[in-house]
PyMOL Python script that loads the backbone (N, CA, C, O; Angstrom):
from pymol import cmd

cmd.read_pdbstr("""\
ATOM      1  N   MET A   1      14.578  12.263  11.674  1.00  0.00           N
ATOM      2  CA  MET A   1      13.874  13.143  10.762  1.00  0.00           C
ATOM      3  C   MET A   1      14.630  14.462  10.587  1.00  0.00           C
ATOM      4  O   MET A   1      14.684  15.005   9.484  1.00  0.00           O
ATOM      5  N   GLU A   2      15.214  14.978  11.674  1.00  0.00           N
ATOM      6  CA  GLU A   2      15.958  16.229  11.590  1.00  0.00           C
ATOM      7  C   GLU A   2      17.189  16.097  10.721  1.00  0.00           C
ATOM      8  O   GLU A   2      17.543  17.025   9.995  1.00  0.00           O
ATOM      9  N   SER A   3      17.853  14.934  10.791  1.00  0.00           N
ATOM     10  CA  SER A   3      19.045  14.751   9.970  1.00  0.00           C
ATOM     11  C   SER A   3      18.674  14.732   8.491  1.00  0.00           C
ATOM     12  O   SER A   3      19.418  15.255   7.662  1.00  0.00           O
ATOM     13  N   LEU A   4      17.529  14.133   8.150  1.00  0.00           N
ATOM     14  CA  LEU A   4      17.066  14.132   6.770  1.00  0.00           C
ATOM     15  C   LEU A   4      16.743  15.553   6.318  1.00  0.00           C
ATOM     16  O   LEU A   4      17.092  15.943   5.204  1.00  0.00           O
ATOM     17  N   GLN A   5      16.085  16.323   7.168  1.00  0.00           N
ATOM     18  CA  GLN A   5      15.757  17.705   6.823  1.00  0.00           C
ATOM     19  C   GLN A   5      17.015  18.546   6.637  1.00  0.00           C
ATOM     20  O   GLN A   5      17.079  19.375   5.729  1.00  0.00           O
ATOM     21  N   SER A   6      18.007  18.339   7.484  1.00  0.00           N
ATOM     22  CA  SER A   6      19.239  19.122   7.340  1.00  0.00           C
ATOM     23  C   SER A   6      19.988  18.722   6.070  1.00  0.00           C
ATOM     24  O   SER A   6      20.566  19.580   5.402  1.00  0.00           O
ATOM     25  N   TRP A   7      19.986  17.426   5.725  1.00  0.00           N
ATOM     26  CA  TRP A   7      20.647  16.991   4.493  1.00  0.00           C
ATOM     27  C   TRP A   7      19.950  17.586   3.275  1.00  0.00           C
ATOM     28  O   TRP A   7      20.608  18.083   2.361  1.00  0.00           O
ATOM     29  N   VAL A   8      18.624  17.537   3.262  1.00  0.00           N
ATOM     30  CA  VAL A   8      17.868  18.107   2.147  1.00  0.00           C
ATOM     31  C   VAL A   8      18.100  19.611   2.070  1.00  0.00           C
ATOM     32  O   VAL A   8      18.213  20.166   0.977  1.00  0.00           O
ATOM     33  N   SER A   9      18.171  20.264   3.207  1.00  0.00           N
ATOM     34  CA  SER A   9      18.415  21.700   3.240  1.00  0.00           C
ATOM     35  C   SER A   9      19.775  22.045   2.642  1.00  0.00           C
ATOM     36  O   SER A   9      19.913  23.058   1.957  1.00  0.00           O
ATOM     37  N   GLU A  10      20.777  21.207   2.898  1.00  0.00           N
ATOM     38  CA  GLU A  10      22.118  21.453   2.380  1.00  0.00           C
ATOM     39  C   GLU A  10      22.260  21.052   0.918  1.00  0.00           C
ATOM     40  O   GLU A  10      23.069  21.637   0.199  1.00  0.00           O
ATOM     41  N   HIS A  11      21.490  20.068   0.466  1.00  0.00           N
ATOM     42  CA  HIS A  11      21.613  19.531  -0.893  1.00  0.00           C
ATOM     43  C   HIS A  11      20.284  19.650  -1.640  1.00  0.00           C
ATOM     44  O   HIS A  11      19.716  18.645  -2.066  1.00  0.00           O
ATOM     45  N   LYS A  12      19.801  20.855  -1.795  1.00  0.00           N
ATOM     46  CA  LYS A  12      18.483  21.077  -2.390  1.00  0.00           C
ATOM     47  C   LYS A  12      18.412  20.603  -3.834  1.00  0.00           C
ATOM     48  O   LYS A  12      17.483  19.884  -4.203  1.00  0.00           O
ATOM     49  N   LEU A  13      19.378  20.994  -4.653  1.00  0.00           N
ATOM     50  CA  LEU A  13      19.338  20.612  -6.062  1.00  0.00           C
ATOM     51  C   LEU A  13      19.502  19.109  -6.248  1.00  0.00           C
ATOM     52  O   LEU A  13      18.853  18.520  -7.112  1.00  0.00           O
ATOM     53  N   THR A  14      20.351  18.489  -5.461  1.00  0.00           N
ATOM     54  CA  THR A  14      20.520  17.044  -5.525  1.00  0.00           C
ATOM     55  C   THR A  14      19.234  16.336  -5.142  1.00  0.00           C
ATOM     56  O   THR A  14      18.858  15.344  -5.766  1.00  0.00           O
ATOM     57  N   SER A  15      18.561  16.840  -4.123  1.00  0.00           N
ATOM     58  CA  SER A  15      17.301  16.245  -3.682  1.00  0.00           C
ATOM     59  C   SER A  15      16.238  16.337  -4.768  1.00  0.00           C
ATOM     60  O   SER A  15      15.536  15.365  -5.045  1.00  0.00           O
ATOM     61  N   ILE A  16      16.125  17.501  -5.377  1.00  0.00           N
ATOM     62  CA  ILE A  16      15.117  17.695  -6.425  1.00  0.00           C
ATOM     63  C   ILE A  16      15.448  16.844  -7.648  1.00  0.00           C
ATOM     64  O   ILE A  16      14.559  16.244  -8.251  1.00  0.00           O
ATOM     65  N   GLY A  17      16.725  16.794  -8.012  1.00  0.00           N
ATOM     66  CA  GLY A  17      17.138  15.970  -9.151  1.00  0.00           C
ATOM     67  C   GLY A  17      16.894  14.498  -8.920  1.00  0.00           C
ATOM     68  O   GLY A  17      16.456  13.788  -9.826  1.00  0.00           O
ATOM     69  N   THR A  18      17.175  14.031  -7.717  1.00  0.00           N
ATOM     70  CA  THR A  18      16.938  12.633  -7.377  1.00  0.00           C
ATOM     71  C   THR A  18      15.451  12.316  -7.407  1.00  0.00           C
ATOM     72  O   THR A  18      15.046  11.268  -7.909  1.00  0.00           O
ATOM     73  N   LEU A  19      14.648  13.208  -6.876  1.00  0.00           N
ATOM     74  CA  LEU A  19      13.202  13.020  -6.898  1.00  0.00           C
ATOM     75  C   LEU A  19      12.689  12.971  -8.330  1.00  0.00           C
ATOM     76  O   LEU A  19      11.848  12.139  -8.669  1.00  0.00           O
ATOM     77  N   TRP A  20      13.204  13.874  -9.172  1.00  0.00           N
ATOM     78  CA  TRP A  20      12.783  13.939 -10.568  1.00  0.00           C
ATOM     79  C   TRP A  20      13.158  12.653 -11.300  1.00  0.00           C
ATOM     80  O   TRP A  20      12.335  12.092 -12.024  1.00  0.00           O
ATOM     81  N   ALA A  21      14.395  12.183 -11.118  1.00  0.00           N
ATOM     82  CA  ALA A  21      14.842  10.952 -11.777  1.00  0.00           C
ATOM     83  C   ALA A  21      14.053   9.743 -11.273  1.00  0.00           C
ATOM     84  O   ALA A  21      13.716   8.853 -12.054  1.00  0.00           O
ATOM     85  N   SER A  22      13.765   9.709  -9.995  1.00  0.00           N
ATOM     86  CA  SER A  22      12.967   8.609  -9.440  1.00  0.00           C
ATOM     87  C   SER A  22      11.557   8.609 -10.006  1.00  0.00           C
ATOM     88  O   SER A  22      10.998   7.552 -10.299  1.00  0.00           O
ATOM     89  N   ALA A  23      10.989   9.790 -10.159  1.00  0.00           N
ATOM     90  CA  ALA A  23       9.639   9.885 -10.715  1.00  0.00           C
ATOM     91  C   ALA A  23       9.616   9.430 -12.172  1.00  0.00           C
ATOM     92  O   ALA A  23       8.675   8.761 -12.599  1.00  0.00           O
ATOM     93  N   ILE A  24      10.637   9.785 -12.926  1.00  0.00           N
ATOM     94  CA  ILE A  24      10.704   9.327 -14.317  1.00  0.00           C
ATOM     95  C   ILE A  24      10.808   7.806 -14.360  1.00  0.00           C
ATOM     96  O   ILE A  24      10.102   7.156 -15.130  1.00  0.00           O
ATOM     97  N   GLY A  25      11.684   7.240 -13.538  1.00  0.00           N
ATOM     98  CA  GLY A  25      11.836   5.790 -13.499  1.00  0.00           C
ATOM     99  C   GLY A  25      10.552   5.079 -13.108  1.00  0.00           C
ATOM    100  O   GLY A  25      10.175   4.077 -13.716  1.00  0.00           O
ATOM    101  N   ALA A  26       9.883   5.603 -12.090  1.00  0.00           N
ATOM    102  CA  ALA A  26       8.633   4.978 -11.644  1.00  0.00           C
ATOM    103  C   ALA A  26       7.553   5.081 -12.715  1.00  0.00           C
ATOM    104  O   ALA A  26       6.798   4.134 -12.934  1.00  0.00           O
ATOM    105  N   SER A  27       7.481   6.224 -13.379  1.00  0.00           N
ATOM    106  CA  SER A  27       6.476   6.404 -14.422  1.00  0.00           C
ATOM    107  C   SER A  27       6.758   5.496 -15.617  1.00  0.00           C
ATOM    108  O   SER A  27       5.836   4.914 -16.189  1.00  0.00           O
ATOM    109  N   LEU A  28       8.030   5.375 -15.992  1.00  0.00           N
ATOM    110  CA  LEU A  28       8.383   4.469 -17.095  1.00  0.00           C
ATOM    111  C   LEU A  28       8.055   3.019 -16.738  1.00  0.00           C
ATOM    112  O   LEU A  28       7.525   2.270 -17.558  1.00  0.00           O
ATOM    113  N   ALA A  29       8.376   2.642 -15.515  1.00  0.00           N
ATOM    114  CA  ALA A  29       8.075   1.275 -15.078  1.00  0.00           C
ATOM    115  C   ALA A  29       6.575   1.022 -15.076  1.00  0.00           C
ATOM    116  O   ALA A  29       6.121  -0.054 -15.466  1.00  0.00           O
ATOM    117  N   HIS A  30       5.812   2.005 -14.641  1.00  0.00           N
ATOM    118  CA  HIS A  30       4.363   1.857 -14.599  1.00  0.00           C
ATOM    119  C   HIS A  30       3.756   1.785 -16.004  1.00  0.00           C
ATOM    120  O   HIS A  30       2.815   1.028 -16.242  1.00  0.00           O
ATOM    121  N   SER A  31       4.300   2.574 -16.924  1.00  0.00           N
ATOM    122  CA  SER A  31       3.731   2.624 -18.267  1.00  0.00           C
ATOM    123  C   SER A  31       4.060   1.394 -19.104  1.00  0.00           C
ATOM    124  O   SER A  31       3.410   1.159 -20.123  1.00  0.00           O
ATOM    125  N   ARG A  32       5.037   0.615 -18.707  1.00  0.00           N
ATOM    126  CA  ARG A  32       5.362  -0.602 -19.460  1.00  0.00           C
ATOM    127  C   ARG A  32       4.199  -1.593 -19.450  1.00  0.00           C
ATOM    128  O   ARG A  32       3.981  -2.306 -20.429  1.00  0.00           O
ATOM    129  N   GLY A  33       3.475  -1.637 -18.381  1.00  0.00           N
ATOM    130  CA  GLY A  33       2.360  -2.574 -18.268  1.00  0.00           C
ATOM    131  C   GLY A  33       1.047  -2.031 -18.802  1.00  0.00           C
ATOM    132  O   GLY A  33       0.054  -2.757 -18.851  1.00  0.00           O
ATOM    133  N   ASN A  34       1.024  -0.779 -19.199  1.00  0.00           N
ATOM    134  CA  ASN A  34      -0.219  -0.146 -19.636  1.00  0.00           C
ATOM    135  C   ASN A  34      -0.322  -0.062 -21.152  1.00  0.00           C
ATOM    136  O   ASN A  34      -0.346   1.035 -21.710  1.00  0.00           O
ATOM    137  N   GLY A  35      -0.380  -1.164 -21.800  1.00  0.00           N
ATOM    138  CA  GLY A  35      -0.632  -1.167 -23.236  1.00  0.00           C
ATOM    139  C   GLY A  35       0.581  -0.856 -24.082  1.00  0.00           C
ATOM    140  O   GLY A  35       1.638  -0.483 -23.574  1.00  0.00           O
ATOM    141  N   PRO A  36       0.410  -1.014 -25.370  1.00  0.00           N
ATOM    142  CA  PRO A  36       1.526  -0.816 -26.299  1.00  0.00           C
ATOM    143  C   PRO A  36       1.694   0.646 -26.713  1.00  0.00           C
ATOM    144  O   PRO A  36       1.070   1.097 -27.673  1.00  0.00           O
ATOM    145  N   LEU A  37       2.513   1.364 -26.009  1.00  0.00           N
ATOM    146  CA  LEU A  37       2.839   2.747 -26.371  1.00  0.00           C
ATOM    147  C   LEU A  37       4.241   2.779 -26.964  1.00  0.00           C
ATOM    148  O   LEU A  37       5.092   1.954 -26.630  1.00  0.00           O
ATOM    149  N   LYS A  38       4.465   3.738 -27.841  1.00  0.00           N
ATOM    150  CA  LYS A  38       5.805   3.936 -28.374  1.00  0.00           C
ATOM    151  C   LYS A  38       6.725   4.377 -27.238  1.00  0.00           C
ATOM    152  O   LYS A  38       6.276   5.030 -26.296  1.00  0.00           O
ATOM    153  N   PRO A  39       8.006   4.026 -27.320  1.00  0.00           N
ATOM    154  CA  PRO A  39       8.942   4.476 -26.274  1.00  0.00           C
ATOM    155  C   PRO A  39       9.004   6.003 -26.154  1.00  0.00           C
ATOM    156  O   PRO A  39       9.189   6.530 -25.057  1.00  0.00           O
ATOM    157  N   SER A  40       8.853   6.709 -27.269  1.00  0.00           N
ATOM    158  CA  SER A  40       8.895   8.173 -27.195  1.00  0.00           C
ATOM    159  C   SER A  40       7.703   8.718 -26.410  1.00  0.00           C
ATOM    160  O   SER A  40       7.845   9.684 -25.661  1.00  0.00           O
ATOM    161  N   LEU A  41       6.529   8.106 -26.578  1.00  0.00           N
ATOM    162  CA  LEU A  41       5.359   8.543 -25.805  1.00  0.00           C
ATOM    163  C   LEU A  41       5.511   8.210 -24.331  1.00  0.00           C
ATOM    164  O   LEU A  41       5.099   8.987 -23.471  1.00  0.00           O
ATOM    165  N   ARG A  42       6.100   7.060 -24.038  1.00  0.00           N
ATOM    166  CA  ARG A  42       6.354   6.700 -22.636  1.00  0.00           C
ATOM    167  C   ARG A  42       7.269   7.724 -21.989  1.00  0.00           C
ATOM    168  O   ARG A  42       7.044   8.148 -20.856  1.00  0.00           O
ATOM    169  N   LEU A  43       8.297   8.114 -22.716  1.00  0.00           N
ATOM    170  CA  LEU A  43       9.241   9.080 -22.173  1.00  0.00           C
ATOM    171  C   LEU A  43       8.584  10.444 -21.969  1.00  0.00           C
ATOM    172  O   LEU A  43       8.838  11.107 -20.964  1.00  0.00           O
ATOM    173  N   ILE A  44       7.753  10.864 -22.900  1.00  0.00           N
ATOM    174  CA  ILE A  44       7.044  12.135 -22.755  1.00  0.00           C
ATOM    175  C   ILE A  44       6.124  12.101 -21.543  1.00  0.00           C
ATOM    176  O   ILE A  44       6.091  13.055 -20.765  1.00  0.00           O
ATOM    177  N   HIS A  45       5.382  11.018 -21.374  1.00  0.00           N
ATOM    178  CA  HIS A  45       4.482  10.900 -20.220  1.00  0.00           C
ATOM    179  C   HIS A  45       5.273  10.853 -18.918  1.00  0.00           C
ATOM    180  O   HIS A  45       4.887  11.470 -17.926  1.00  0.00           O
ATOM    181  N   ALA A  46       6.377  10.118 -18.929  1.00  0.00           N
ATOM    182  CA  ALA A  46       7.200  10.035 -17.718  1.00  0.00           C
ATOM    183  C   ALA A  46       7.739  11.401 -17.346  1.00  0.00           C
ATOM    184  O   ALA A  46       7.759  11.760 -16.169  1.00  0.00           O
ATOM    185  N   ARG A  47       8.179  12.172 -18.339  1.00  0.00           N
ATOM    186  CA  ARG A  47       8.703  13.508 -18.062  1.00  0.00           C
ATOM    187  C   ARG A  47       7.619  14.420 -17.510  1.00  0.00           C
ATOM    188  O   ARG A  47       7.875  15.207 -16.599  1.00  0.00           O
ATOM    189  N   MET A  48       6.425  14.321 -18.049  1.00  0.00           N
ATOM    190  CA  MET A  48       5.321  15.142 -17.552  1.00  0.00           C
ATOM    191  C   MET A  48       4.977  14.788 -16.112  1.00  0.00           C
ATOM    192  O   MET A  48       4.735  15.675 -15.294  1.00  0.00           O
ATOM    193  N   HIS A  49       4.953  13.495 -15.799  1.00  0.00           N
ATOM    194  CA  HIS A  49       4.665  13.087 -14.423  1.00  0.00           C
ATOM    195  C   HIS A  49       5.760  13.584 -13.477  1.00  0.00           C
ATOM    196  O   HIS A  49       5.470  14.072 -12.385  1.00  0.00           O
ATOM    197  N   ALA A  50       7.008  13.458 -13.901  1.00  0.00           N
ATOM    198  CA  ALA A  50       8.113  13.898 -13.050  1.00  0.00           C
ATOM    199  C   ALA A  50       8.074  15.409 -12.841  1.00  0.00           C
ATOM    200  O   ALA A  50       8.338  15.886 -11.738  1.00  0.00           O
ATOM    201  N   GLN A  51       7.750  16.158 -13.879  1.00  0.00           N
ATOM    202  CA  GLN A  51       7.667  17.604 -13.725  1.00  0.00           C
ATOM    203  C   GLN A  51       6.517  18.004 -12.805  1.00  0.00           C
ATOM    204  O   GLN A  51       6.653  18.935 -12.011  1.00  0.00           O
ATOM    205  N   ALA A  52       5.405  17.318 -12.906  1.00  0.00           N
ATOM    206  CA  ALA A  52       4.276  17.616 -12.022  1.00  0.00           C
ATOM    207  C   ALA A  52       4.641  17.327 -10.572  1.00  0.00           C
ATOM    208  O   ALA A  52       4.320  18.109  -9.678  1.00  0.00           O
ATOM    209  N   LEU A  53       5.315  16.200 -10.340  1.00  0.00           N
ATOM    210  CA  LEU A  53       5.730  15.859  -8.979  1.00  0.00           C
ATOM    211  C   LEU A  53       6.736  16.873  -8.456  1.00  0.00           C
ATOM    212  O   LEU A  53       6.651  17.290  -7.301  1.00  0.00           O
ATOM    213  N   THR A  54       7.684  17.271  -9.288  1.00  0.00           N
ATOM    214  CA  THR A  54       8.681  18.254  -8.877  1.00  0.00           C
ATOM    215  C   THR A  54       8.024  19.588  -8.550  1.00  0.00           C
ATOM    216  O   THR A  54       8.384  20.238  -7.569  1.00  0.00           O
ATOM    217  N   LEU A  55       7.069  19.992  -9.364  1.00  0.00           N
ATOM    218  CA  LEU A  55       6.346  21.234  -9.097  1.00  0.00           C
ATOM    219  C   LEU A  55       5.595  21.157  -7.770  1.00  0.00           C
ATOM    220  O   LEU A  55       5.565  22.128  -7.014  1.00  0.00           O
ATOM    221  N   ALA A  56       4.992  20.011  -7.490  1.00  0.00           N
ATOM    222  CA  ALA A  56       4.284  19.827  -6.223  1.00  0.00           C
ATOM    223  C   ALA A  56       5.253  19.912  -5.037  1.00  0.00           C
ATOM    224  O   ALA A  56       4.942  20.529  -4.018  1.00  0.00           O
ATOM    225  N   VAL A  57       6.410  19.299  -5.177  1.00  0.00           N
ATOM    226  CA  VAL A  57       7.400  19.325  -4.096  1.00  0.00           C
ATOM    227  C   VAL A  57       7.931  20.745  -3.892  1.00  0.00           C
ATOM    228  O   VAL A  57       8.081  21.194  -2.756  1.00  0.00           O
ATOM    229  N   LEU A  58       8.211  21.444  -4.980  1.00  0.00           N
ATOM    230  CA  LEU A  58       8.686  22.821  -4.852  1.00  0.00           C
ATOM    231  C   LEU A  58       7.622  23.725  -4.233  1.00  0.00           C
ATOM    232  O   LEU A  58       7.945  24.611  -3.442  1.00  0.00           O
ATOM    233  N   SER A  59       6.369  23.510  -4.585  1.00  0.00           N
ATOM    234  CA  SER A  59       5.282  24.280  -3.974  1.00  0.00           C
ATOM    235  C   SER A  59       5.181  23.985  -2.489  1.00  0.00           C
ATOM    236  O   SER A  59       5.002  24.891  -1.676  1.00  0.00           O
ATOM    237  N   GLY A  60       5.295  22.720  -2.145  1.00  0.00           N
ATOM    238  CA  GLY A  60       5.273  22.345  -0.734  1.00  0.00           C
ATOM    239  C   GLY A  60       6.440  22.953   0.029  1.00  0.00           C
ATOM    240  O   GLY A  60       6.278  23.396   1.167  1.00  0.00           O
ATOM    241  N   ALA A  61       7.615  22.977  -0.591  1.00  0.00           N
ATOM    242  CA  ALA A  61       8.780  23.578   0.051  1.00  0.00           C
ATOM    243  C   ALA A  61       8.577  25.084   0.244  1.00  0.00           C
ATOM    244  O   ALA A  61       8.983  25.644   1.262  1.00  0.00           O
ATOM    245  N   ALA A  62       7.951  25.729  -0.734  1.00  0.00           N
ATOM    246  CA  ALA A  62       7.685  27.165  -0.604  1.00  0.00           C
ATOM    247  C   ALA A  62       6.704  27.435   0.528  1.00  0.00           C
ATOM    248  O   ALA A  62       6.888  28.374   1.303  1.00  0.00           O
ATOM    249  N   VAL A  63       5.665  26.618   0.626  1.00  0.00           N
ATOM    250  CA  VAL A  63       4.692  26.775   1.707  1.00  0.00           C
ATOM    251  C   VAL A  63       5.359  26.532   3.056  1.00  0.00           C
ATOM    252  O   VAL A  63       5.121  27.266   4.014  1.00  0.00           O
ATOM    253  N   TYR A  64       6.198  25.495   3.125  1.00  0.00           N
ATOM    254  CA  TYR A  64       6.913  25.189   4.368  1.00  0.00           C
ATOM    255  C   TYR A  64       7.825  26.351   4.760  1.00  0.00           C
ATOM    256  O   TYR A  64       7.875  26.745   5.925  1.00  0.00           O
ATOM    257  N   HIS A  65       8.541  26.894   3.782  1.00  0.00           N
ATOM    258  CA  HIS A  65       9.437  28.018   4.059  1.00  0.00           C
ATOM    259  C   HIS A  65       8.645  29.234   4.531  1.00  0.00           C
ATOM    260  O   HIS A  65       9.053  29.918   5.470  1.00  0.00           O
ATOM    261  N   TYR A  66       7.529  29.498   3.888  1.00  0.00           N
ATOM    262  CA  TYR A  66       6.671  30.612   4.289  1.00  0.00           C
ATOM    263  C   TYR A  66       6.169  30.415   5.720  1.00  0.00           C
ATOM    264  O   TYR A  66       6.196  31.343   6.528  1.00  0.00           O
ATOM    265  N   TYR A  67       5.710  29.194   6.026  1.00  0.00           N
ATOM    266  CA  TYR A  67       5.202  28.905   7.362  1.00  0.00           C
ATOM    267  C   TYR A  67       6.301  29.079   8.407  1.00  0.00           C
ATOM    268  O   TYR A  67       6.082  29.681   9.458  1.00  0.00           O
ATOM    269  N   GLU A  68       7.480  28.548   8.107  1.00  0.00           N
ATOM    270  CA  GLU A  68       8.592  28.660   9.051  1.00  0.00           C
ATOM    271  C   GLU A  68       9.001  30.117   9.248  1.00  0.00           C
ATOM    272  O   GLU A  68       9.332  30.516  10.365  1.00  0.00           O
ATOM    273  N   THR A  69       8.984  30.911   8.191  1.00  0.00           N
ATOM    274  CA  THR A  69       9.352  32.311   8.302  1.00  0.00           C
ATOM    275  C   THR A  69       8.323  33.091   9.107  1.00  0.00           C
ATOM    276  O   THR A  69       8.680  33.906   9.958  1.00  0.00           O
ATOM    277  N   LYS A  70       7.050  32.840   8.836  1.00  0.00           N
ATOM    278  CA  LYS A  70       5.983  33.567   9.528  1.00  0.00           C
ATOM    279  C   LYS A  70       5.818  33.125  10.975  1.00  0.00           C
ATOM    280  O   LYS A  70       5.744  33.956  11.881  1.00  0.00           O
ATOM    281  N   HIS A  71       5.761  31.817  11.188  1.00  0.00           N
ATOM    282  CA  HIS A  71       5.416  31.290  12.503  1.00  0.00           C
ATOM    283  C   HIS A  71       6.615  30.800  13.295  1.00  0.00           C
ATOM    284  O   HIS A  71       6.540  30.691  14.518  1.00  0.00           O
ATOM    285  N   GLY A  72       7.709  30.506  12.631  1.00  0.00           N
ATOM    286  CA  GLY A  72       8.908  30.039  13.326  1.00  0.00           C
ATOM    287  C   GLY A  72       9.510  31.107  14.198  1.00  0.00           C
ATOM    288  O   GLY A  72       9.944  30.836  15.317  1.00  0.00           O
ATOM    289  N   GLY A  73       9.540  32.339  13.681  1.00  0.00           N
ATOM    290  CA  GLY A  73      10.072  33.454  14.450  1.00  0.00           C
ATOM    291  C   GLY A  73       9.210  33.781  15.653  1.00  0.00           C
ATOM    292  O   GLY A  73       9.733  34.149  16.705  1.00  0.00           O
ATOM    293  N   GLU A  74       7.901  33.654  15.518  1.00  0.00           N
ATOM    294  CA  GLU A  74       6.986  33.943  16.632  1.00  0.00           C
ATOM    295  C   GLU A  74       7.170  32.939  17.764  1.00  0.00           C
ATOM    296  O   GLU A  74       7.108  33.308  18.937  1.00  0.00           O
ATOM    297  N   LYS A  75       7.394  31.673  17.421  1.00  0.00           N
ATOM    298  CA  LYS A  75       7.595  30.663  18.463  1.00  0.00           C
ATOM    299  C   LYS A  75       8.875  30.952  19.229  1.00  0.00           C
ATOM    300  O   LYS A  75       8.929  30.802  20.449  1.00  0.00           O
ATOM    301  N   GLY A  76       9.913  31.371  18.492  1.00  0.00           N
ATOM    302  CA  GLY A  76      11.175  31.694  19.151  1.00  0.00           C
ATOM    303  C   GLY A  76      11.046  32.872  20.093  1.00  0.00           C
ATOM    304  O   GLY A  76      11.693  32.899  21.140  1.00  0.00           O
ATOM    305  N   GLU A  77      10.226  33.844  19.744  1.00  0.00           N
ATOM    306  CA  GLU A  77      10.027  35.014  20.591  1.00  0.00           C
ATOM    307  C   GLU A  77       9.215  34.662  21.833  1.00  0.00           C
ATOM    308  O   GLU A  77       9.461  35.228  22.898  1.00  0.00           O
ATOM    309  N   LYS A  78       8.268  33.757  21.728  1.00  0.00           N
ATOM    310  CA  LYS A  78       7.432  33.392  22.869  1.00  0.00           C
ATOM    311  C   LYS A  78       8.227  32.621  23.917  1.00  0.00           C
ATOM    312  O   LYS A  78       7.915  32.692  25.106  1.00  0.00           O
ATOM    313  N   ARG A  79       9.240  31.893  23.495  1.00  0.00           N
ATOM    314  CA  ARG A  79      10.030  31.098  24.438  1.00  0.00           C
ATOM    315  C   ARG A  79      10.861  31.987  25.353  1.00  0.00           C
ATOM    316  O   ARG A  79      11.127  31.609  26.494  1.00  0.00           O
ATOM    317  N   ASN A  80      11.276  33.157  24.880  1.00  0.00           N
ATOM    318  CA  ASN A  80      12.135  34.021  25.690  1.00  0.00           C
ATOM    319  C   ASN A  80      11.408  34.696  26.771  1.00  0.00           C
ATOM    320  O   ASN A  80      12.003  35.456  27.534  1.00  0.00           O
TER     321      ASN A  80
END
""", "prot")
cmd.dss("prot")
cmd.show_as("cartoon", "prot")
cmd.util.cbc("prot")
cmd.orient("prot")
C-alpha cells in the first residue's frame, strides 16, 4: 500500500488523468446498454461522470492532505 501511495504522490497528474480516462471508459461502456442514445450524448454523460469522480478524488486528496498536515505532525512530536 505504501508503494502505491508513493507512486501516486510522485505522479499526481498521471494518476488523475488515468482515473479520468478510466471513468470515461466505464461510463461509455455502461451507457451502451442503457437505451438508444446518440454517441454525442453518451460522450457528454461520460465526461460529466468522469469530472464528478475526479472532483471527488481531488476533494478526498485535499482532506487527506489536511489531515496529514494537522495530525501527522502531532504524531511525530508525540513519538519523541
